FIKOLZA-1660 file (N, C-alpha, C; in steps of 0.1 Angstrom, whole numbers, plus 5000, padded with zeros to 4 digits):
% residues 61
   i   px   py   pz ch aa at
   1 4797 2479 3861  A  X  N
   1 4808 2495 3870  A  X CA
   1 4815 2499 3875  A  X  C
   2 4822 2505 3871  A  X  N
   2 4835 2518 3876  A  X CA
   2 4833 2527 3883  A  X  C
   3 4832 2531 3901  A  X  N
   3 4828 2549 3897  A  X CA
   3 4848 2549 3904  A  X  C
   4 4850 2558 3893  A  X  N
   4 4860 2572 3898  A  X CA
   4 4862 2583 3900  A  X  C
   5 4871 2594 3902  A  X  N
   5 4874 2605 3911  A  X CA
   5 4856 2606 3910  A  X  C
   6 4851 2602 3928  A  X  N
   6 4838 2612 3929  A  X CA
   6 4835 2614 3946  A  X  C
   7 4828 2614 3951  A  X  N
   7 4833 2615 3964  A  X CA
   7 4808 2606 3969  A  X  C
   8 4818 2597 3979  A  X  N
   8 4809 2588 3978  A  X CA
   8 4802 2589 3992  A  X  C
   9 4802 2596 3999  A  X  N
   9 4793 2601 4012  A  X CA
   9 4800 2610 4022  A  X  C
  10 4792 2615 4029  A  X  N
  10 4798 2635 4039  A  X CA
  10 4787 2626 4052  A  X  C
  11 4799 2626 4061  A  X  N
  11 4794 2622 4072  A  X CA
  11 4798 2631 4080  A  X  C
  12 4791 2642 4089  A  X  N
  12 4792 2654 4096  A  X CA
  12 4778 2648 4110  A  X  C
  13 4788 2656 4116  A  X  N
  13 4773 2663 4129  A  X CA
  13 4771 2673 4126  A  X  C
  14 4774 2682 4118  A  X  N
  14 4761 2696 4122  A  X CA
  14 4754 2695 4099  A  X  C
  15 4743 2690 4105  A  X  N
  15 4732 2681 4095  A  X CA
  15 4737 2702 4083  A  X  C
  16 4732 2704 4087  A  X  N
  16 4735 2729 4087  A  X CA
  16 4742 2731 4073  A  X  C
  17 4755 2722 4074  A  X  N
  17 4766 2728 4062  A  X CA
  17 4765 2711 4057  A  X  C
  18 4761 2710 4053  A  X  N
  18 4758 2694 4040  A  X CA
  18 4745 2698 4031  A  X  C
  19 4746 2694 4022  A  X  N
  19 4739 2696 4015  A  X CA
  19 4739 2689 3997  A  X  C
  20 4735 2682 3986  A  X  N
  20 4738 2676 3981  A  X CA
  20 4733 2665 3971  A  X  C
  21 4745 2656 3968  A  X  N
  21 4735 2643 3964  A  X CA
  21 4740 2636 3968  A  X  C
  22 4752 2633 3976  A  X  N
  22 4765 2618 3980  A  X CA
  22 4754 2613 3992  A  X  C
  23 4746 2604 3996  A  X  N
  23 4749 2600 4012  A  X CA
  23 4751 2605 4023  A  X  C
  24 4748 2614 4032  A  X  N
  24 4746 2615 4038  A  X CA
  24 4741 2615 4053  A  X  C
  25 4757 2614 4057  A  X  N
  25 4753 2601 4074  A  X CA
  25 4754 2614 4088  A  X  C
  26 4746 2620 4090  A  X  N
  26 4744 2627 4101  A  X CA
  26 4749 2620 4115  A  X  C
  27 4757 2624 4128  A  X  N
  27 4757 2619 4139  A  X CA
  27 4764 2628 4151  A  X  C
  28 4759 2620 4160  A  X  N
  28 4756 2626 4172  A  X CA
  28 4765 2627 4181  A  X  C
  29 4777 2626 4184  A  X  N
  29 4797 2623 4188  A  X CA
  29 4801 2624 4182  A  X  C
  30 4817 2632 4179  A  X  N
  30 4826 2624 4173  A  X CA
  30 4832 2612 4170  A  X  C
  31 4829 2604 4182  A  X  N
  31 4832 2592 4185  A  X CA
  31 4823 2586 4170  A  X  C
  32 4810 2586 4171  A  X  N
  32 4807 2585 4163  A  X CA
  32 4805 2585 4147  A  X  C
  33 4812 2598 4147  A  X  N
  33 4812 2605 4131  A  X CA
  33 4830 2596 4128  A  X  C
  34 4837 2594 4135  A  X  N
  34 4849 2588 4127  A  X CA
  34 4847 2571 4126  A  X  C
  35 4838 2561 4136  A  X  N
  35 4836 2551 4136  A  X CA
  35 4828 2550 4122  A  X  C
  36 4814 2555 4116  A  X  N
  36 4807 2557 4108  A  X CA
  36 4823 2560 4098  A  X  C
  37 4825 2568 4094  A  X  N
  37 4838 2569 4081  A  X CA
  37 4848 2556 4083  A  X  C
  38 4855 2554 4094  A  X  N
  38 4864 2538 4093  A  X CA
  38 4853 2527 4085  A  X  C
  39 4838 2528 4086  A  X  N
  39 4829 2516 4081  A  X CA
  39 4835 2522 4067  A  X  C
  40 4827 2534 4063  A  X  N
  40 4823 2536 4048  A  X CA
  40 4831 2538 4041  A  X  C
  41 4848 2541 4045  A  X  N
  41 4857 2540 4037  A  X CA
  41 4866 2521 4036  A  X  C
  42 4860 2513 4044  A  X  N
  42 4857 2499 4044  A  X CA
  42 4856 2492 4030  A  X  C
  43 4838 2493 4033  A  X  N
  43 4827 2495 4029  A  X CA
  43 4825 2498 4017  A  X  C
  44 4831 2509 4007  A  X  N
  44 4832 2514 4000  A  X CA
  44 4842 2510 3993  A  X  C
  45 4856 2514 3999  A  X  N
  45 4866 2512 3993  A  X CA
  45 4873 2520 3989  A  X  C
  46 4870 2533 3995  A  X  N
  46 4872 2547 3992  A  X CA
  46 4884 2549 4009  A  X  C
  47 4885 2569 4004  A  X  N
  47 4898 2575 4012  A  X CA
  47 4888 2582 4022  A  X  C
  48 4889 2576 4034  A  X  N
  48 4878 2589 4039  A  X CA
  48 4890 2607 4041  A  X  C
  49 4890 2612 4040  A  X  N
  49 4893 2630 4043  A  X CA
  49 4884 2638 4048  A  X  C
  50 4891 2645 4062  A  X  N
  50 4885 2651 4079  A  X CA
  50 4887 2665 4068  A  X  C
  51 4873 2667 4068  A  X  N
  51 4870 2686 4061  A  X CA
  51 4876 2696 4074  A  X  C
  52 4870 2690 4080  A  X  N
  52 4866 2694 4094  A  X CA
  52 4862 2688 4115  A  X  C
  53 4865 2694 4117  A  X  N
  53 4866 2682 4131  A  X CA
  53 4848 2674 4131  A  X  C
  54 4838 2683 4126  A  X  N
  54 4824 2673 4125  A  X CA
  54 4819 2671 4104  A  X  C
  55 4833 2673 4102  A  X  N
  55 4829 2670 4090  A  X CA
  55 4839 2657 4079  A  X  C
  56 4832 2651 4071  A  X  N
  56 4839 2637 4063  A  X CA
  56 4837 2633 4056  A  X  C
  57 4847 2632 4045  A  X  N
  57 4841 2628 4024  A  X CA
  57 4844 2619 4022  A  X  C
  58 4840 2604 4021  A  X  N
  58 4839 2594 4015  A  X CA
  58 4840 2599 4002  A  X  C
  59 4856 2592 3999  A  X  N
  59 4864 2596 3984  A  X CA
  59 4866 2583 3972  A  X  C
  60 4860 2586 3964  A  X  N
  60 4870 2574 3953  A  X CA
  60 4875 2583 3946  A  X  C
  61 4896 2577 3944  A  X  N
  61 4903 2584 3935  A  X CA
  61 4901 2576 3926  A  X  C
% end
C-alpha cells in the first residue's frame, strides 16, 4: 500500500491547537520539536512543513 497526499504526523508544543486523525507528538522545547520533525521526516519519507514556530506537519506528497 502506498500513501499519497496525506498528513502523516503533527508535531507541536501547544496541545490545545491540534486535534484529528493523524498521530500527534507533543514536545516541550523548540529543539525537541525540530528533532522529532526531522526524525519523522526521514522515517516516513515525508516532508516536514513548519506552520508556525510551535507546529510542524509531516506530509506525503
